[in-house]
Structures are given as structure tokens and as C-alpha cells.
SEVEXLUM-465649 format. One line per field, with one value per residue (C-alpha): residue number from 1; x, y, z. Coordinates in nm, 3 decimals, decimal comma, always signed. Each point is the difference from the previous one (the first is absolute). Layout:
<sites>
n: [NUM  ...]
x: [X  ...]
y: [Y  ...]
z: [Z  ...]
</sites>
This chain:
<sites>
n: [1  2  3  4  5  6  7  8  9  10  11  12  13  14  15  16  17  18  19  20  21  22  23  24  25  26  27  28  29  30  31  32  33  34  35  36  37  38  39  40  41  42  43  44  45  46  47  48  49  50  51  52  53  54  55  56  57  58  59  60  61  62  63  64  65  66  67  68  69  70  71  72  73  74  75  76  77  78  79  80  81  82  83  84  85  86  87  88  89  90  91  92  93  94  95  96  97  98  99  100  101  102  103  104  105  106  107  108  109  110  111  112  113  114  115  116  117  118  119  120  121  122  123  124  125  126  127  128  129  130  131  132  133  134  135  136  137  138  139  140  141  142  143  144  145  146  147  148  149  150  151  152  153  154  155  156  157  158  159  160  161  162  163  164  165  166  167  168  169  170  171  172  173  174  175  176  177  178  179  180  181  182  183  184  185  186  187  188  189  190  191  192  193  194  195  196  197  198  199  200  201  202  203  204  205  206  207  208  209  210  211  212  213  214  215  216  217  218  219  220  221  222  223  224  225  226  227  228  229  230  231  232  233  234  235  236  237  238  239  240  241  242  243  244  245  246  247  248  249  250  251  252  253  254  255  256  257  258  259  260  261  262  263  264  265  266  267  268  269  270  271  272  273  274  275  276  277  278  279  280  281  282  283  284  285  286  287  288  289  290  291  292  293  294  295  296  297  298  299  300  301  302  303  304  305  306  307  308  309  310  311  312  313  314  315  316  317  318  319  320  321  322  323  324  325  326  327  328  329  330  331  332  333  334  335  336  337  338  339  340  341  342  343  344  345  346  347  348  349  350  351  352  353  354  355  356  357  358  359  360  361  362  363  364  365  366  367  368  369  370  371  372  373  374  375  376  377  378  379  380  381  382  383  384  385  386  387  388  389  390  391  392  393  394  395  396  397  398  399  400  401  402  403  404  405  406  407  408  409  410  411  412  413  414  415  416  417  418  419  420  421  422  423  424  425  426  427  428  429  430  431  432  433  434  435  436  437  438  439  440  441  442  443  444  445  446  447  448  449  450  451  452  453  454  455  456  457  458  459  460  461  462  463  464  465  466  467  468  469  470]
x: [+6,155  +0,298  -0,117  -0,058  +0,353  +0,151  -0,201  +0,145  +0,347  -0,079  -0,100  +0,320  +0,209  -0,130  +0,116  +0,341  +0,308  +0,055  +0,363  +0,294  +0,131  +0,331  -0,163  -0,313  -0,133  -0,034  -0,334  -0,199  -0,175  -0,329  +0,096  +0,114  -0,096  -0,265  -0,189  -0,025  -0,271  -0,216  +0,006  -0,132  +0,284  +0,256  -0,150  +0,044  +0,365  +0,058  -0,169  +0,265  +0,267  -0,143  -0,001  +0,372  -0,010  -0,208  +0,289  +0,269  -0,148  -0,165  +0,125  +0,378  -0,010  +0,055  -0,270  +0,185  +0,363  -0,004  -0,149  +0,259  +0,289  -0,110  -0,110  -0,366  +0,019  +0,231  +0,032  -0,208  +0,110  +0,287  +0,179  +0,299  -0,082  +0,223  -0,250  -0,107  +0,362  +0,131  +0,256  -0,107  +0,233  -0,024  -0,267  -0,246  -0,108  -0,382  +0,001  -0,379  -0,037  +0,259  -0,177  -0,345  +0,131  +0,130  -0,318  -0,186  +0,235  -0,030  -0,378  +0,009  +0,240  -0,224  -0,303  +0,193  +0,081  -0,360  -0,143  +0,258  -0,048  -0,368  -0,119  -0,340  -0,332  -0,114  -0,372  -0,040  +0,129  -0,047  +0,240  +0,256  -0,008  +0,017  +0,305  +0,191  -0,085  +0,106  +0,337  +0,037  -0,069  +0,265  +0,245  -0,077  +0,044  +0,333  +0,126  -0,103  +0,177  +0,324  -0,016  -0,008  +0,279  +0,251  -0,068  +0,049  +0,286  +0,141  +0,113  -0,217  -0,062  -0,218  -0,238  -0,247  -0,098  -0,120  +0,209  -0,160  +0,309  +0,171  +0,350  -0,078  -0,018  +0,346  +0,282  -0,199  +0,204  -0,081  -0,109  +0,075  -0,293  +0,037  -0,057  -0,302  -0,146  +0,061  -0,112  -0,275  -0,122  -0,041  -0,129  -0,241  -0,144  -0,031  -0,189  -0,218  -0,082  -0,115  -0,198  -0,138  -0,353  -0,098  -0,104  -0,365  +0,032  +0,146  -0,063  +0,152  +0,350  +0,094  +0,286  -0,113  +0,156  +0,007  +0,198  +0,242  +0,061  +0,045  +0,255  +0,167  +0,051  +0,150  +0,237  +0,110  +0,068  +0,213  +0,198  +0,348  -0,001  -0,341  -0,242  -0,230  -0,139  -0,143  -0,101  -0,210  -0,160  -0,103  -0,134  -0,197  -0,162  -0,129  -0,119  -0,172  -0,179  -0,226  -0,049  +0,147  -0,086  +0,122  -0,229  -0,124  +0,123  +0,324  -0,200  -0,124  +0,358  +0,000  -0,026  -0,335  -0,169  -0,253  +0,194  +0,221  +0,033  -0,115  +0,026  +0,361  +0,118  +0,195  +0,122  -0,051  +0,050  -0,326  +0,040  -0,278  -0,018  -0,155  +0,321  +0,306  -0,090  +0,220  +0,239  +0,077  -0,197  +0,281  +0,207  -0,074  +0,216  +0,065  -0,243  -0,287  +0,094  -0,114  -0,333  -0,072  +0,154  +0,320  +0,270  +0,310  +0,133  +0,245  -0,190  -0,129  +0,067  -0,039  -0,075  +0,329  -0,017  +0,207  -0,260  -0,278  +0,185  +0,067  -0,367  -0,097  +0,256  -0,109  -0,367  -0,096  -0,234  -0,292  +0,217  +0,161  -0,329  -0,157  +0,291  +0,180  -0,142  +0,235  -0,138  -0,215  -0,128  +0,221  +0,313  +0,214  +0,040  -0,052  -0,099  -0,105  -0,378  +0,023  +0,054  -0,178  -0,367  -0,104  +0,138  -0,220  +0,187  +0,345  +0,183  -0,254  +0,015  -0,248  -0,148  +0,201  +0,123  +0,340  +0,010  +0,316  -0,087  -0,239  -0,079  +0,170  +0,328  -0,056  -0,057  +0,311  +0,209  -0,133  +0,120  +0,337  +0,045  -0,079  +0,250  +0,265  -0,049  +0,014  -0,362  -0,237  -0,274  -0,324  -0,328  -0,162  +0,287  +0,010  -0,374  +0,034  +0,294  -0,197  -0,299  +0,228  +0,122  -0,341  -0,154  +0,304  -0,070  +0,331  +0,058  -0,028  +0,300  +0,087  +0,214  +0,310  -0,070  +0,030  +0,361  +0,152  +0,055  -0,365  -0,115  +0,226  -0,157  -0,351  +0,056  +0,133  -0,318  -0,262  +0,121  +0,125  -0,023  -0,079  +0,337  +0,136  +0,234  +0,304  -0,013  -0,046  +0,307  +0,202  -0,102  +0,067  +0,342  -0,093  -0,024  +0,346  -0,029  -0,357  +0,034  +0,354  -0,124  -0,295  +0,222  +0,310  +0,220  +0,163  -0,202  +0,226  -0,108  -0,004  -0,310  -0,205  -0,053  -0,105  +0,219  -0,093  -0,133  +0,289  -0,222  -0,046  +0,375  +0,061  -0,247  +0,128  +0,366  -0,058  -0,162  +0,340  +0,153  -0,262  -0,063  +0,290  +0,033  -0,161]
y: [+10,097  -0,049  +0,280  +0,229  -0,065  +0,065  +0,318  +0,130  -0,075  +0,217  +0,285  -0,044  +0,012  +0,348  +0,114  -0,161  +0,034  -0,279  +0,093  -0,229  +0,036  +0,143  +0,229  +0,116  +0,352  +0,193  -0,069  +0,305  +0,019  -0,046  -0,350  -0,107  +0,122  +0,253  -0,258  -0,274  +0,128  -0,308  -0,379  -0,010  +0,215  -0,204  -0,315  +0,152  +0,067  -0,355  -0,136  +0,185  -0,208  -0,317  +0,129  -0,033  -0,368  -0,061  +0,121  -0,175  -0,340  +0,064  -0,031  -0,033  +0,024  -0,256  -0,248  -0,060  +0,052  -0,213  -0,294  +0,031  +0,037  -0,323  -0,313  +0,082  +0,187  -0,012  +0,262  -0,079  -0,322  -0,031  +0,301  +0,115  +0,280  +0,179  -0,067  -0,346  -0,118  +0,229  +0,194  +0,346  +0,297  +0,354  +0,099  -0,263  +0,173  +0,013  +0,380  +0,022  -0,219  +0,213  +0,326  -0,130  -0,147  +0,334  +0,169  -0,242  +0,065  +0,376  -0,019  -0,221  +0,233  +0,295  -0,175  -0,091  +0,369  +0,106  -0,254  +0,070  +0,378  -0,045  +0,315  -0,143  -0,065  -0,345  -0,053  -0,250  -0,348  -0,139  +0,260  -0,076  -0,370  +0,077  +0,224  -0,281  -0,238  +0,247  +0,057  -0,377  -0,028  +0,259  -0,194  -0,320  +0,164  +0,159  -0,328  -0,200  +0,250  -0,002  -0,379  -0,032  +0,255  -0,163  -0,340  +0,143  +0,249  -0,069  +0,323  +0,296  +0,350  -0,012  +0,294  +0,053  +0,362  +0,207  +0,240  +0,297  +0,089  -0,274  +0,112  -0,074  -0,370  -0,010  -0,132  -0,232  -0,294  -0,366  -0,153  -0,363  -0,230  -0,127  +0,350  +0,046  -0,326  +0,106  +0,362  -0,008  -0,336  -0,190  +0,294  +0,109  -0,351  -0,043  +0,330  -0,096  -0,338  +0,171  +0,281  -0,107  -0,133  -0,362  -0,125  +0,016  +0,361  +0,175  +0,029  -0,253  +0,097  +0,180  -0,125  -0,199  -0,133  -0,339  +0,139  +0,174  -0,316  -0,214  +0,245  +0,036  -0,377  +0,008  +0,278  -0,197  -0,300  +0,216  +0,227  -0,102  -0,176  -0,153  +0,005  -0,298  +0,035  +0,345  -0,109  -0,282  +0,238  +0,234  -0,289  -0,130  +0,343  -0,034  -0,356  +0,057  +0,309  -0,247  +0,262  -0,214  -0,339  -0,195  +0,009  -0,342  -0,003  +0,116  +0,151  +0,261  +0,126  +0,108  +0,375  -0,011  +0,301  -0,229  -0,146  +0,298  +0,099  -0,350  -0,169  -0,104  +0,344  +0,197  +0,291  +0,062  +0,296  +0,138  +0,064  +0,149  +0,091  +0,334  +0,104  -0,213  -0,340  -0,300  -0,044  -0,367  -0,105  +0,137  -0,306  -0,219  -0,168  +0,095  -0,253  +0,127  +0,367  +0,066  -0,165  +0,252  +0,294  +0,027  +0,132  -0,082  -0,298  +0,211  -0,065  -0,345  -0,278  -0,372  -0,183  -0,181  -0,342  -0,157  +0,112  -0,144  -0,330  -0,007  +0,063  -0,291  -0,237  +0,084  -0,057  +0,367  -0,023  +0,180  +0,300  -0,006  -0,011  +0,269  +0,242  -0,046  +0,026  -0,226  +0,019  +0,221  -0,128  -0,304  +0,213  -0,046  +0,349  -0,022  +0,306  +0,047  -0,033  +0,053  +0,372  +0,025  -0,088  -0,066  -0,016  +0,288  +0,230  -0,072  +0,320  +0,224  +0,154  -0,171  +0,036  -0,304  +0,021  -0,127  -0,197  +0,073  -0,188  -0,288  -0,257  -0,299  +0,197  +0,049  -0,373  -0,094  +0,258  -0,131  -0,353  +0,135  +0,206  -0,303  -0,217  +0,268  -0,018  -0,384  -0,015  -0,282  +0,114  +0,026  -0,157  +0,332  +0,095  -0,350  +0,015  +0,339  -0,115  -0,302  +0,219  +0,191  -0,322  -0,168  +0,280  -0,025  -0,369  -0,121  -0,247  +0,106  +0,014  -0,163  +0,188  -0,179  +0,132  +0,360  +0,080  +0,328  -0,141  -0,103  +0,340  +0,173  -0,205  +0,063  +0,376  -0,005  -0,155  +0,146  +0,361  +0,014  +0,338  +0,185  +0,176  -0,241  -0,243  +0,227  +0,140  -0,352  -0,127  +0,294  -0,047  -0,374  +0,065  -0,221  +0,245  -0,077  -0,378  -0,032  +0,243  -0,109  -0,356  +0,121  +0,196  -0,219  +0,292  +0,161  +0,288  +0,270  +0,121  +0,356  -0,094  -0,052  +0,377  +0,248  +0,304  +0,340  +0,203  +0,184  +0,305  +0,024  -0,027  +0,281  +0,220  -0,102  -0,114  -0,115  -0,312  -0,097  -0,256  -0,219  -0,357  -0,240  -0,110  +0,312]
z: [+8,854  -0,233  -0,231  +0,297  +0,130  -0,343  -0,049  +0,327  -0,135  -0,300  +0,231  +0,195  -0,316  -0,075  +0,343  +0,030  -0,215  -0,252  -0,055  +0,051  +0,358  -0,117  -0,257  +0,180  -0,012  +0,327  +0,166  +0,102  +0,336  -0,184  -0,107  +0,347  +0,346  -0,104  -0,203  +0,262  +0,232  +0,061  -0,017  -0,356  -0,129  +0,194  -0,152  -0,346  +0,077  +0,121  -0,313  -0,197  +0,178  -0,153  -0,357  -0,094  +0,099  -0,314  -0,217  +0,208  -0,080  -0,337  -0,357  +0,008  +0,378  +0,272  -0,101  -0,328  +0,100  +0,315  -0,186  -0,276  +0,242  +0,165  -0,184  -0,069  -0,332  -0,297  -0,270  -0,307  -0,170  +0,250  -0,145  +0,203  +0,242  +0,252  +0,282  -0,110  -0,014  +0,279  -0,200  +0,117  -0,035  +0,138  -0,253  +0,124  +0,317  +0,015  -0,014  -0,003  +0,307  +0,182  -0,088  +0,090  +0,324  +0,118  -0,118  +0,226  +0,291  -0,047  +0,011  +0,308  +0,179  -0,083  +0,147  +0,315  +0,045  -0,065  +0,244  +0,271  -0,032  +0,090  -0,179  -0,080  +0,167  +0,109  +0,037  +0,278  +0,085  -0,351  -0,144  +0,271  -0,086  -0,371  +0,050  +0,178  -0,282  -0,265  +0,165  +0,020  -0,374  -0,078  +0,215  -0,191  -0,340  +0,094  +0,149  -0,308  -0,224  +0,198  +0,035  -0,378  -0,041  +0,234  -0,157  -0,351  +0,049  +0,346  +0,167  -0,105  +0,140  +0,311  -0,022  +0,283  -0,053  -0,292  -0,208  -0,171  -0,202  -0,207  +0,097  +0,365  -0,084  -0,157  +0,215  +0,224  -0,121  +0,032  +0,329  +0,083  -0,062  +0,357  +0,136  -0,226  +0,132  +0,360  -0,027  -0,263  -0,129  +0,328  +0,210  -0,274  -0,031  +0,377  +0,013  -0,296  +0,153  +0,319  -0,162  -0,339  -0,011  -0,040  -0,342  +0,099  +0,116  -0,304  -0,372  -0,239  -0,106  +0,321  +0,215  +0,303  +0,317  -0,172  -0,292  +0,236  +0,204  -0,313  -0,142  +0,342  +0,011  -0,348  +0,109  +0,308  -0,225  -0,234  +0,231  +0,116  +0,240  -0,064  +0,292  -0,039  +0,353  -0,071  -0,350  +0,145  +0,248  -0,281  -0,208  +0,297  +0,032  -0,357  +0,054  +0,335  -0,131  -0,190  -0,272  -0,279  -0,146  -0,300  -0,303  -0,105  -0,360  -0,163  -0,287  +0,247  +0,030  -0,365  -0,045  -0,174  +0,160  +0,165  +0,290  +0,081  +0,368  +0,098  +0,340  -0,066  -0,111  +0,259  -0,214  -0,369  -0,228  -0,137  -0,372  -0,211  -0,367  +0,096  +0,176  -0,070  -0,134  +0,055  -0,291  +0,062  -0,314  -0,219  +0,099  -0,297  -0,260  -0,360  -0,146  +0,213  -0,023  -0,360  +0,074  +0,274  -0,188  +0,203  -0,230  +0,202  +0,191  +0,203  +0,321  -0,088  +0,247  +0,017  +0,318  +0,044  -0,164  +0,279  +0,250  -0,214  -0,021  +0,375  +0,073  -0,227  +0,149  +0,355  -0,078  +0,023  -0,297  +0,164  +0,084  -0,343  -0,189  +0,218  -0,002  -0,333  -0,353  -0,194  -0,355  -0,219  -0,330  +0,039  +0,040  +0,312  +0,140  +0,379  +0,201  +0,367  +0,000  +0,375  -0,070  -0,336  +0,030  -0,360  -0,353  -0,112  +0,241  -0,143  -0,078  +0,176  +0,348  +0,231  +0,347  +0,103  +0,360  +0,112  +0,327  +0,198  +0,319  +0,056  +0,265  -0,160  +0,014  +0,374  +0,055  -0,195  +0,186  +0,333  -0,083  -0,115  +0,317  +0,214  -0,186  +0,036  +0,378  -0,005  +0,110  -0,083  -0,235  +0,197  -0,112  -0,094  -0,232  -0,149  -0,068  -0,170  -0,212  -0,115  -0,083  -0,239  -0,156  -0,016  -0,202  -0,233  -0,051  +0,141  +0,280  +0,362  +0,231  +0,326  +0,250  -0,130  -0,353  +0,114  -0,079  -0,113  -0,349  -0,030  +0,126  -0,253  -0,279  +0,132  +0,016  -0,355  -0,138  +0,233  -0,012  -0,360  -0,178  +0,326  +0,048  +0,263  -0,177  -0,056  +0,351  +0,139  -0,187  +0,135  +0,364  -0,021  -0,156  -0,295  -0,292  -0,137  +0,028  -0,128  -0,290  -0,079  -0,044  -0,210  -0,240  +0,032  +0,097  +0,301  +0,145  +0,151  +0,344  -0,142  -0,198  +0,317  +0,021  -0,266  -0,072  +0,140  -0,296  -0,166  -0,051  +0,377  +0,065  -0,249  +0,187  +0,343  +0,023  +0,360  -0,152  -0,147  -0,010  -0,159  +0,112  -0,056  -0,361  -0,145]
</sites>
């Protein structure tokens, strides 16, 4: 099923522009309305909306940068790095993530227009149901993309229609993140939750109602002011759907190609070497690199030694041994085995998926939302929390053990390397204190956002001024 889904993405890529949103070529009628005449062709177009996500997270994308910006990765041999030590300037702007994000949004907006125009033939009830699900998937993808953007850059242009001529997109200016939450992220996720299929109803890798509700809860717990009541409601929708269960062993959460899309997975990116393989295996240290024919350590990372030490001191040995390779040939050179399945794949693109949402995250968010409302943790949530801890080989909790500090620590270890830690620190308001203590320095508040790419400001002056400090 994974290969079939990816092959459809390849078809879609031949039909949709791959250009940067602000540099795209005009799309002819043949590549838009005139092409989409049945549910299969609409499905191909929606598949094309998923594709840029692979680049957004891959290589030097979010999977690497978010871990470095937080306290999960350090640059090779603790070398100083502008992200690792939070000393970014205006040149450190994640240009590629910006471009791919707007490419995603452009594709989503195009598919909204195609679906809403209705210039296609539906063949019966099954097609009608499929069309609702597909529009829900597009809503999820656009919401996920904007959710990442406002957390990375703050205020960004809010674009909800397509532009055939690049100059039409100039002058939009930056929209407040609050408005983007209210007009795009939250409404899109509510729509997706109501219209996407259940996990058992769609192919692996497609957005589901469970994924939409999980992300909706995360958005409610991030937006200002936070809405823990609605967050808990969204989380309960995931839990009561009974479509997700915890796997019984932490080793099954390693991206080994065997346990991908498992019972705990809610949404994961489907990488494949035949299209765009995951590039996480390039994250190795200098000592290992020559052994696997990697000629540069520019992208090499260590799993942060402080994190390794904290896992040992807290008794998280099972997680540590399952998810971190600490030595090779007797040389200490730790890398995230959680994302890199085997030593013989180091340096080579692989079909390693990246899990962005899973059930343990939902359980931990549910407990956090209850605490934030001064609620007593119920027996079902307590049982689920202890199931997470039991499989990790650490002691179970009583209700009195469930504090926000303990949940913060549990999220750090349970969800390491899965693109949550930096965003968690930001929404808790703890990034400056936690990372300042780690690096023994004062972290300016300006460093909590990335700069808008200078190249984009030069093309569109309405993006000026840049974020504070840049």
C-alpha cells in the first residue's frame, strides 16, 4: 500500500508545478481544472499535496533543526553551531522549509478550488465519501504546514487562494499568527477531523480524523490563550475512537521498516528510496563517517550528551538502548537509532518513515490538559500513562506523581527525536530557562523565532521588517 501511495505521488508531481510559491510558473488549464475529471485524478492531485512534506522534514529540514534548536542534538563533537547555541542571525532562516511550505500551501489551495468547483464526475456514493475525505486530507496538510510556520517564524503571509502569476503574490504582507490560527489552522483541523477517514478506512500515510484531532489538540494547547477544554475534547475523540493502541515494546518504535504504520502511529511521513529516501542516516559523527564513506561532517550530529546522562540517571535505560546508538567500534559517537534503523544504512537514503503523531503523545497531552484545568487524573488516563512507563522499564505513577514537571520530563524521553521538544519548550514558556541552563548563557527572546528569509524580503518588501533581532 505504501508503494502504491508513493507511486500516485509521482504521478501527481508530473501534473502539478514544483516551483517555489513565490517563483512558480503560470499553470495552464490542462494542469488544473481540465485535468481533474474523476475521483482518481483528484486523488492524484491530493497526493501531490503530501509530497513537499518529505522535503520539509528531511535532510537539513525540521527533523534535524528542531532537535538541534532544543536539547536533543548537538553539532558533531559539541562544535559551536548557530542553531545549537541559539545565536541565529538574519542569514539563518530555513529558506528551504519556507519555500516548501508555501509550495505545499499552493498545492492545497489549488485542490480546494478544484474540489469546490465540482467540474468532475462522481460515480456513486463511494466517490462522494472519498471526495469528503480527500478535502479533509487537504485541510489537514494545510493546517499542519501553517502550524509549523507560525511556530517557526511567527507572523507570515496568510494565503488561501492560488496565484497563477508570481507578481500577484507580492504585497500580501504578514498576517498575525493569531489570525492564522483563527482563520486557517483551527477551522481546517475541525473540518479535517469531521471529514477524514478513520485509520482503518484509508491507506497508510493518509491523514485521518485521529490525526486531525491530535493536531487540533496540540494547536489548542499552543494558541494564545490556550484552550485546554477544547484540547481535551479533541484528545478524547482520538481515545474513544479505539483505533489506536500502544505497542508493547519500545523497540517497535524504531524506524526499522518493519514496524512502520503500527497501532500506535497516528500520522507518519512515508519515505521510500524509490522516490525521496529519508536522509536521516547522514547524521553521524566524524569517527563513523569515514567508515561509511561520508566525506564531510558538516551535517553530523551527536545525540546531546546531557540528554544521554539524564536518561541514565532517571532509569530510562530501555529507551536509551533502543533509541540511541552510543558507540561504534568502541568509539563514543552517539546517533539517534530511533530514526536510523541500522549501521549499514548510514550515509544512504532509506525508506525510513518519520512519525509526526502517535498515541503516546495523545495520552501525555490528555494528562497535561487535565492538570491545566485542575482536574484529577482519571483511572483510564493513569492506566495509559503507566503502560507507557512500564514498557520503558521505569516505575509506575500514582495520581500524586502526575505533575506538570513529571509530564515535561516524560515527554522529553518518550517523544525524543520526533520534532516535539522545541515546540513543547516554546508553548510551556521554558525554552530560555531550560536551554540557558544547559549552555550556561542568557537566551534572548528574539531567538525563539527564526528570521524571515532575506531572499523573500528582497522579492517582497511587504515582509519587512523582519522578526525582532534580525
